N, C-alpha and C positions, 0 to 999 in steps of 0.2 A: 439442495443443490452440491455437487460435489466437484473440485477442479481437477483437472487428468493430472497423472507424473510433469513432475517439471524437470526439464535437463537443464542442466546448469554449466556454462562455461566457465573456467578459473574466475573471468572478472565479475560473473555474477553471482548476486546469492537471494536467498528470498528474504526481502523487505517490505514487499508490500502488495500482498494479492488482493487478499480480501479483507473478509473478518469472519467474525460469528462461526457458523456453522462451518465454510470452508477451509477456513484458517486451521482447523484443529486437524482438518482431514487431510492436509498437504502433504504428498510425499515429495520426499528427495533424493533425486539420483544425481548424486555430485558427479562430475566427470575432471579430471586433474586435481591440481593442488587449490589451495584455497589460501589467501594470507591469511597471517595471524590477526587482523583489523577484518577480514571477511568472517572469519569462525568467530570474532566476540560480536559483529552486528548481529549475524544470524542466530548466534546463541540468545541475544538479546529480543531481536523480532519474535525468536520462537515463545518466549518466555512472556513477550504481550499478547500472545494469542491466548496463551495455559490461564493468564490472567484475567483477559476476557471471558474466557469458558468459564472460569470459578465464577467470576460476577452475576454471568448471564444464564447460571444453572443451580443459584441459590433459592434455597425457595425460602418463604416468608415463615414457614409453620414447619418442625420437625414432623414425626410418625405419631409423636403423641400429641399435638395440637398446641405445643409450647412455642411460641416466637423466637425466632432463632434470628442472632446478632448476624447482620451480613460482615464480611472480612473487612478489616481495614484500608482503605486508600490512601491515596496523597492525591492530590489536587491534579498533579501529571499524570498520575496512573489513568484517573477518573478521566481525563482530557484525550488521552491517548484510546481508552478503549471507545469512547463518545464518538472519535474520529475513525475506528476503524469500523463502527457500526455505522456510523454515516456513509461511510466505503463501498459499503456491502449490498445500503440501501439505493445507491446511486450508480452501481456496476453498470447494470445492464443498459442505461446510457450512455456511459463514459464509453462500453464497448463497441455501441451504435456511431458513435464520435471518430472513436480512433479507427474502426471500419471504412467507414466514410472519408477518410482522410481529413476531417474537418478538424482535428486535433491530433496532435502527436507529441511519442514522449521525448521530453529533453533528455540531455546529457546531465543533466542536474537532480534528474528524481520528478521533475515537474511536467503538468503536462502545459503544451504549447499550444494556441489556436491557431492555425496554416492559413491564412490569408482571410477577407469577408466572408463572414456566415451569413448564406443568403435564410432569409425568411420561412422557406421551408425546407429546411438542410436536411434536421432530422425530423421524423414525422411524431406529432404530437408536441413540439419543441418551439420555442420562437427563437429569433436569434438573441434576445437579452437574458431570456433563460440559459441557452446554450453556454452565453459568456457567464452567467451566474454558477452556472453548472461546474467549471473549469474555474473559477475562483474558490468556491465550497472544496471542491476535490483537492485543490493546492493547498488550501487552509488546513485541510484536514490531515494531506501529506508533511505537510509543514511539522502540525503536532504530533505526529508519529516519529518524524524524524528528532524534533527535539528530545523527544523519550527516550529514544534510543542513545543519544549523544550523553544525557542524562545518567544513564544507568548502565554503560557501557564501561564495564573497569578499562581504569588507565587510559580512557579514550579523552583527550582533549577538545576544545570547542575549535580550538586551530584546525581538527581535523574535520571539521562538519562538512567540509566538499568533498571530502574521500567519501564519508558516510553515504552525503548524496548521488556521488556516483556509483557505489554500490548500488542503492534505492534505485537510481536510475535502471542497472541493469539489470533489476529483478522486474523490472515493469514493462521495461523492453522485452524482457524474455516470455511473459506473461499476456503481452498485446495480441489481439488477434491479426490474423492475417490481414496483411494491406495496407496494415498501422505503417504510418510515417515515424522512424526513429531516427533520434540524432545522435551521429558517432561524435567520438573525444573531441574530432578537431571541428565540429561546428556545422558540419556536412548532415547532408538527410539523403536517407537512402528507403525503401518500401519493404515490409515485412515481407 
């Protein structure tokens, strides 16, 4: 599956689309100027996707049959790659929840359940499963944000909120039509 080209406005950058295959094929069309922080975060997120592709595509043996040593990775790098794989695995259900309005994209980069979830809200998922899926998605997003903050040059932990807003912009940009999006002031609008 391949993501369509993404149009990015100045406040929105690529930070959390998918992982594995689609992440490597994302086309960016930048409209307007990006802040230095957005450029840093975008570059770091892109490198996370490249790391994922490197670790996912490494074969256990070379062409002669000799065992290959996998590339070295830090714990946070492995965790971020796993979070990106998890997000890709759950993406179809997350898109269904966003399109149905059960969940919305918050202004902090995380999913928000909007109201009470009925038992049959999403085909094949119980209300408990919807809640657990949102929790898992948000945990994956938090892991990716942690890695972005850790690996973005000159980015302090005090800028995490700003990185979250940048992350939110991308999540909102890639959300399906009909999804609820939270504005910076906390109000909600439908995409």
